[in-house]
N, CA, C and O atoms as a GROMACS GRO file, in nm:
protein
  316
    1MET      N    1   1.987   6.967   4.668
    1MET     CA    2   1.903   6.841   4.612
    1MET      C    3   1.776   6.855   4.563
    1MET      O    4   1.697   6.923   4.628
    2SER      N    5   1.740   6.799   4.452
    2SER     CA    6   1.632   6.875   4.392
    2SER      C    7   1.569   6.705   4.398
    2SER      O    8   1.632   6.599   4.402
    3SER      N    9   1.443   6.728   4.396
    3SER     CA   10   1.322   6.649   4.425
    3SER      C   11   1.302   6.560   4.323
    3SER      O   12   1.335   6.597   4.210
    4VAL      N   13   1.266   6.474   4.334
    4VAL     CA   14   1.241   6.344   4.204
    4VAL      C   15   1.106   6.302   4.182
    4VAL      O   16   1.065   6.223   4.097
    5LEU      N   17   1.038   6.373   4.278
    5LEU     CA   18   0.875   6.416   4.253
    5LEU      C   19   0.822   6.524   4.145
    5LEU      O   20   0.828   6.647   4.146
    6ASN      N   21   0.759   6.422   4.042
    6ASN     CA   22   0.691   6.498   3.978
    6ASN      C   23   0.785   6.583   3.856
    6ASN      O   24   0.700   6.642   3.790
    7GLN      N   25   0.882   6.604   3.814
    7GLN     CA   26   0.945   6.633   3.738
    7GLN      C   27   0.903   6.691   3.616
    7GLN      O   28   0.985   6.750   3.546
    8GLY      N   29   0.767   6.680   3.579
    8GLY     CA   30   0.775   6.749   3.455
    8GLY      C   31   0.713   6.612   3.433
    8GLY      O   32   0.672   6.622   3.318
    9HIS      N   33   0.674   6.455   3.487
    9HIS     CA   34   0.624   6.365   3.420
    9HIS      C   35   0.487   6.342   3.452
    9HIS      O   36   0.465   6.361   3.572
   10GLU      N   37   0.393   6.309   3.390
   10GLU     CA   38   0.286   6.270   3.378
   10GLU      C   39   0.241   6.146   3.370
   10GLU      O   40   0.313   6.068   3.307
   11GLU      N   41   0.130   6.098   3.420
   11GLU     CA   42   0.124   5.992   3.451
   11GLU      C   43   0.053   5.958   3.261
   11GLU      O   44   0.056   6.054   3.185
   12GLY      N   45   0.008   5.850   3.218
   12GLY     CA   46  -0.054   5.816   3.073
   12GLY      C   47  -0.190   5.844   3.117
   12GLY      O   48  -0.220   5.888   3.228
   13THR      N   49  -0.273   5.813   3.020
   13THR     CA   50  -0.432   5.812   3.040
   13THR      C   51  -0.503   5.694   3.117
   13THR      O   52  -0.593   5.683   3.201
   14VAL      N   53  -0.406   5.598   3.037
   14VAL     CA   54  -0.456   5.484   3.087
   14VAL      C   55  -0.450   5.446   3.245
   14VAL      O   56  -0.550   5.433   3.314
   15THR      N   57  -0.308   5.430   3.295
   15THR     CA   58  -0.284   5.450   3.439
   15THR      C   59  -0.390   5.575   3.531
   15THR      O   60  -0.451   5.556   3.636
   16THR      N   61  -0.383   5.704   3.448
   16THR     CA   62  -0.481   5.784   3.540
   16THR      C   63  -0.681   5.725   3.566
   16THR      O   64  -0.761   5.730   3.659
   17ALA      N   65  -0.685   5.652   3.361
   17ALA     CA   66  -0.806   5.586   3.396
   17ALA      C   67  -0.818   5.488   3.540
   17ALA      O   68  -0.897   5.469   3.632
   18ILE      N   69  -0.699   5.444   3.499
   18ILE     CA   70  -0.736   5.275   3.610
   18ILE      C   71  -0.721   5.339   3.725
   18ILE      O   72  -0.802   5.299   3.809
   19GLU      N   73  -0.630   5.447   3.774
   19GLU     CA   74  -0.638   5.482   3.903
   19GLU      C   75  -0.734   5.569   3.963
   19GLU      O   76  -0.758   5.554   4.083
   20ASN      N   77  -0.791   5.656   3.900
   20ASN     CA   78  -0.961   5.687   3.887
   20ASN      C   79  -1.047   5.570   3.904
   20ASN      O   80  -1.151   5.592   3.967
   21GLN      N   81  -1.028   5.460   3.866
   21GLN     CA   82  -1.160   5.336   3.912
   21GLN      C   83  -1.134   5.278   4.032
   21GLN      O   84  -1.219   5.282   4.121
   22THR      N   85  -1.043   5.231   4.045
   22THR     CA   86  -0.953   5.154   4.141
   22THR      C   87  -0.997   5.254   4.276
   22THR      O   88  -1.058   5.205   4.371
   23ALA      N   89  -0.963   5.381   4.271
   23ALA     CA   90  -0.981   5.417   4.403
   23ALA      C   91  -1.122   5.434   4.432
   23ALA      O   92  -1.144   5.490   4.539
   24LYS      N   93  -1.201   5.407   4.379
   24LYS     CA   94  -1.355   5.364   4.388
   24LYS      C   95  -1.414   5.262   4.501
   24LYS      O   96  -1.521   5.276   4.560
   25LEU      N   97  -1.319   5.159   4.517
   25LEU     CA   98  -1.280   5.042   4.556
   25LEU      C   99  -1.283   5.082   4.707
   25LEU      O  100  -1.220   5.180   4.746
   26PRO      N  101  -1.372   4.988   4.810
   26PRO     CA  102  -1.311   5.051   4.944
   26PRO      C  103  -1.184   4.966   4.969
   26PRO      O  104  -1.179   4.852   4.923
   27SER      N  105  -1.028   5.047   5.079
   27SER     CA  106  -0.937   4.988   5.092
   27SER      C  107  -0.929   4.801   5.145
   27SER      O  108  -0.827   4.733   5.141
   28ASP      N  109  -0.999   4.778   5.167
   28ASP     CA  110  -1.025   4.648   5.249
   28ASP      C  111  -1.102   4.587   5.136
   28ASP      O  112  -1.163   4.497   5.194
   29THR      N  113  -1.131   4.582   5.031
   29THR     CA  114  -1.125   4.484   4.914
   29THR      C  115  -0.986   4.372   4.908
   29THR      O  116  -0.978   4.255   4.944
   30PHE      N  117  -0.910   4.441   4.860
   30PHE     CA  118  -0.833   4.416   4.877
   30PHE      C  119  -0.729   4.308   4.975
   30PHE      O  120  -0.647   4.227   4.933
   31LEU      N  121  -0.772   4.346   5.148
   31LEU     CA  122  -0.739   4.275   5.191
   31LEU      C  123  -0.828   4.130   5.201
   31LEU      O  124  -0.781   4.016   5.204
   32TRP      N  125  -0.998   4.178   5.205
   32TRP     CA  126  -1.050   4.057   5.197
   32TRP      C  127  -0.978   3.928   5.068
   32TRP      O  128  -0.957   3.807   5.080
   33ALA      N  129  -0.958   4.031   4.945
   33ALA     CA  130  -0.862   3.912   4.823
   33ALA      C  131  -0.775   3.859   4.877
   33ALA      O  132  -0.758   3.739   4.857
   34ALA      N  133  -0.692   3.928   4.960
   34ALA     CA  134  -0.583   3.855   4.993
   34ALA      C  135  -0.593   3.695   5.085
   34ALA      O  136  -0.524   3.593   5.078
   35VAL      N  137  -0.746   3.744   5.194
   35VAL     CA  138  -0.788   3.616   5.283
   35VAL      C  139  -0.822   3.535   5.228
   35VAL      O  140  -0.782   3.421   5.252
   36GLY      N  141  -0.965   3.581   5.068
   36GLY     CA  142  -1.037   3.494   5.007
   36GLY      C  143  -0.901   3.357   4.988
   36GLY      O  144  -0.908   3.239   5.022
   37ALA      N  145  -0.753   3.454   4.903
   37ALA     CA  146  -0.654   3.360   4.835
   37ALA      C  147  -0.611   3.260   4.916
   37ALA      O  148  -0.590   3.150   4.866
   38MET      N  149  -0.593   3.278   5.040
   38MET     CA  150  -0.510   3.223   5.114
   38MET      C  151  -0.591   3.111   5.166
   38MET      O  152  -0.531   3.009   5.200
   39GLY      N  153  -0.786   3.120   5.182
   39GLY     CA  154  -0.839   3.034   5.206
   39GLY      C  155  -0.895   2.952   5.123
   39GLY      O  156  -0.930   2.840   5.162
   40VAL      N  157  -0.915   2.995   4.981
   40VAL     CA  158  -0.909   2.902   4.909
   40VAL      C  159  -0.768   2.825   4.863
   40VAL      O  160  -0.773   2.739   4.776
   41SER      N  161  -0.689   2.847   4.902
   41SER     CA  162  -0.504   2.758   4.886
   41SER      C  163  -0.585   2.660   4.973
   41SER      O  164  -0.655   2.568   4.932
   42LEU      N  165  -0.562   2.700   5.106
   42LEU     CA  166  -0.596   2.581   5.234
   42LEU      C  167  -0.687   2.507   5.181
   42LEU      O  168  -0.670   2.386   5.174
   43ALA      N  169  -0.782   2.560   5.141
   43ALA     CA  170  -0.930   2.436   5.103
   43ALA      C  171  -0.828   2.308   4.976
   43ALA      O  172  -0.844   2.186   4.971
   44LEU      N  173  -0.743   2.381   4.903
   44LEU     CA  174  -0.715   2.286   4.813
   44LEU      C  175  -0.609   2.227   4.909
   44LEU      O  176  -0.618   2.105   4.922
   45GLN      N  177  -0.531   2.275   4.964
   45GLN     CA  178  -0.437   2.191   5.018
   45GLN      C  179  -0.522   2.070   5.045
   45GLN      O  180  -0.523   1.980   4.961
   46CYS      N  181  -0.580   2.063   5.132
   46CYS     CA  182  -0.677   1.972   5.220
   46CYS      C  183  -0.757   1.901   5.127
   46CYS      O  184  -0.811   1.798   5.168
   47LEU      N  185  -0.770   1.925   5.042
   47LEU     CA  186  -0.850   1.850   4.906
   47LEU      C  187  -0.723   1.780   4.768
   47LEU      O  188  -0.741   1.732   4.656
   48LYS      N  189  -0.601   1.807   4.850
   48LYS     CA  190  -0.454   1.744   4.763
   48LYS      C  191  -0.429   1.782   4.659
   48LYS      O  192  -0.367   1.718   4.573
   49GLN      N  193  -0.495   1.948   4.642
   49GLN     CA  194  -0.455   1.994   4.513
   49GLN      C  195  -0.330   2.062   4.508
   49GLN      O  196  -0.323   2.182   4.483
   50LYS      N  197  -0.224   1.985   4.533
   50LYS     CA  198  -0.083   2.081   4.601
   50LYS      C  199  -0.053   2.188   4.468
   50LYS      O  200   0.014   2.286   4.499
   51HIS      N  201  -0.096   2.177   4.324
   51HIS     CA  202   0.031   2.272   4.239
   51HIS      C  203  -0.111   2.359   4.226
   51HIS      O  204  -0.070   2.472   4.198
   52VAL      N  205  -0.268   2.367   4.232
   52VAL     CA  206  -0.324   2.474   4.225
   52VAL      C  207  -0.325   2.545   4.378
   52VAL      O  208  -0.311   2.668   4.380
   53SER      N  209  -0.342   2.476   4.499
   53SER     CA  210  -0.322   2.567   4.626
   53SER      C  211  -0.214   2.632   4.579
   53SER      O  212  -0.244   2.751   4.564
   54LEU      N  213  -0.071   2.604   4.539
   54LEU     CA  214   0.016   2.717   4.566
   54LEU      C  215   0.024   2.826   4.432
   54LEU      O  216   0.104   2.920   4.434
   55PHE      N  217  -0.029   2.811   4.364
   55PHE     CA  218  -0.086   2.892   4.288
   55PHE      C  219  -0.167   3.015   4.318
   55PHE      O  220  -0.171   3.133   4.284
   56ILE      N  221  -0.209   2.960   4.373
   56ILE     CA  222  -0.380   3.035   4.439
   56ILE      C  223  -0.348   3.091   4.532
   56ILE      O  224  -0.404   3.195   4.565
   57GLY      N  225  -0.247   3.038   4.601
   57GLY     CA  226  -0.179   3.109   4.752
   57GLY      C  227  -0.090   3.235   4.725
   57GLY      O  228  -0.075   3.324   4.809
   58GLN      N  229  -0.036   3.235   4.612
   58GLN     CA  230   0.019   3.340   4.569
   58GLN      C  231   0.011   3.477   4.487
   58GLN      O  232   0.086   3.559   4.433
   59TRP      N  233  -0.161   3.448   4.515
   59TRP     CA  234  -0.185   3.571   4.478
   59TRP      C  235  -0.249   3.686   4.584
   59TRP      O  236  -0.334   3.773   4.565
   60ALA      N  237  -0.165   3.643   4.717
   60ALA     CA  238  -0.195   3.686   4.862
   60ALA      C  239  -0.147   3.827   4.837
   60ALA      O  240  -0.212   3.930   4.826
   61ALA      N  241   0.038   3.797   4.828
   61ALA     CA  242   0.073   3.923   4.855
   61ALA      C  243   0.074   4.024   4.686
   61ALA      O  244   0.086   4.146   4.694
   62PRO      N  245   0.064   3.979   4.593
   62PRO     CA  246  -0.002   4.051   4.483
   62PRO      C  247  -0.157   4.190   4.536
   62PRO      O  248  -0.180   4.311   4.532
   63PHE      N  249  -0.218   4.065   4.580
   63PHE     CA  250  -0.338   4.163   4.651
   63PHE      C  251  -0.337   4.252   4.753
   63PHE      O  252  -0.399   4.359   4.758
   64LEU      N  253  -0.255   4.197   4.843
   64LEU     CA  254  -0.180   4.305   4.960
   64LEU      C  255  -0.124   4.401   4.895
   64LEU      O  256  -0.190   4.504   4.907
   65LEU      N  257  -0.006   4.416   4.814
   65LEU     CA  258   0.047   4.503   4.730
   65LEU      C  259  -0.023   4.613   4.637
   65LEU      O  260   0.015   4.728   4.618
   66PHE      N  261  -0.145   4.544   4.578
   66PHE     CA  262  -0.243   4.636   4.518
   66PHE      C  263  -0.295   4.727   4.626
   66PHE      O  264  -0.308   4.849   4.632
   67GLY      N  265  -0.325   4.619   4.719
   67GLY     CA  266  -0.409   4.735   4.841
   67GLY      C  267  -0.354   4.880   4.938
   67GLY      O  268  -0.401   4.976   4.999
   68ILE      N  269  -0.236   4.824   4.908
   68ILE     CA  270  -0.076   4.941   4.932
   68ILE      C  271  -0.119   5.062   4.833
   68ILE      O  272  -0.172   5.167   4.868
   69TYR      N  273  -0.084   5.024   4.697
   69TYR     CA  274  -0.077   5.160   4.613
   69TYR      C  275  -0.226   5.166   4.624
   69TYR      O  276  -0.258   5.229   4.724
   70ASN      N  277  -0.288   5.140   4.582
   70ASN     CA  278  -0.475   5.169   4.633
   70ASN      C  279  -0.476   5.300   4.737
   70ASN      O  280  -0.523   5.412   4.718
   71LYS      N  281  -0.408   5.248   4.852
   71LYS     CA  282  -0.448   5.358   4.919
   71LYS      C  283  -0.370   5.461   4.923
   71LYS      O  284  -0.403   5.562   4.985
   72ILE      N  285  -0.227   5.449   4.842
   72ILE     CA  286  -0.155   5.542   4.846
   72ILE      C  287  -0.217   5.646   4.746
   72ILE      O  288  -0.215   5.767   4.770
   73VAL      N  289  -0.263   5.598   4.650
   73VAL     CA  290  -0.361   5.682   4.542
   73VAL      C  291  -0.451   5.787   4.586
   73VAL      O  292  -0.453   5.908   4.562
   74LYS      N  293  -0.525   5.711   4.655
   74LYS     CA  294  -0.624   5.728   4.727
   74LYS      C  295  -0.565   5.880   4.813
   74LYS      O  296  -0.608   5.991   4.779
   75THR      N  297  -0.475   5.865   4.912
   75THR     CA  298  -0.433   5.939   5.006
   75THR      C  299  -0.336   6.085   4.953
   75THR      O  300  -0.355   6.202   4.988
   76GLN      N  301  -0.226   6.030   4.856
   76GLN     CA  302  -0.117   6.149   4.808
   76GLN      C  303  -0.195   6.148   4.665
   76GLN      O  304  -0.163   6.241   4.591
   77GLY      N  305  -0.276   6.073   4.622
   77GLY     CA  306  -0.340   6.148   4.485
   77GLY      C  307  -0.202   6.084   4.375
   77GLY      O  308  -0.098   6.021   4.393
   78HIS      N  309  -0.270   6.139   4.266
   78HIS     CA  310  -0.182   6.093   4.124
   78HIS      C  311  -0.170   6.231   4.042
   78HIS      O  312  -0.256   6.318   4.058
   79ASP      N  313  -0.074   6.245   3.964
   79ASP     CA  314   0.028   6.348   3.924
   79ASP      C  315  -0.092   6.459   3.973
   79ASP      O  316  -0.071   6.580   3.966
   0.00000   0.00000   0.00000
């Protein structure tokens, strides 16, 4: 069974540039962004801004996923 990893495929220049820039960020940046989104969402809920609160609160999961992706790129590298 052959490996599906890097079978002659390379990342594009835009992807490589983004990965090089985001790799410079500390890993906890994305964690704090997620916690911040949850805090802002809570504050907006308390201010009876339900729809905006839900919108901002949904940012937490993507921030955490970006953090995981960033960590993988830092530890495993790209192409």
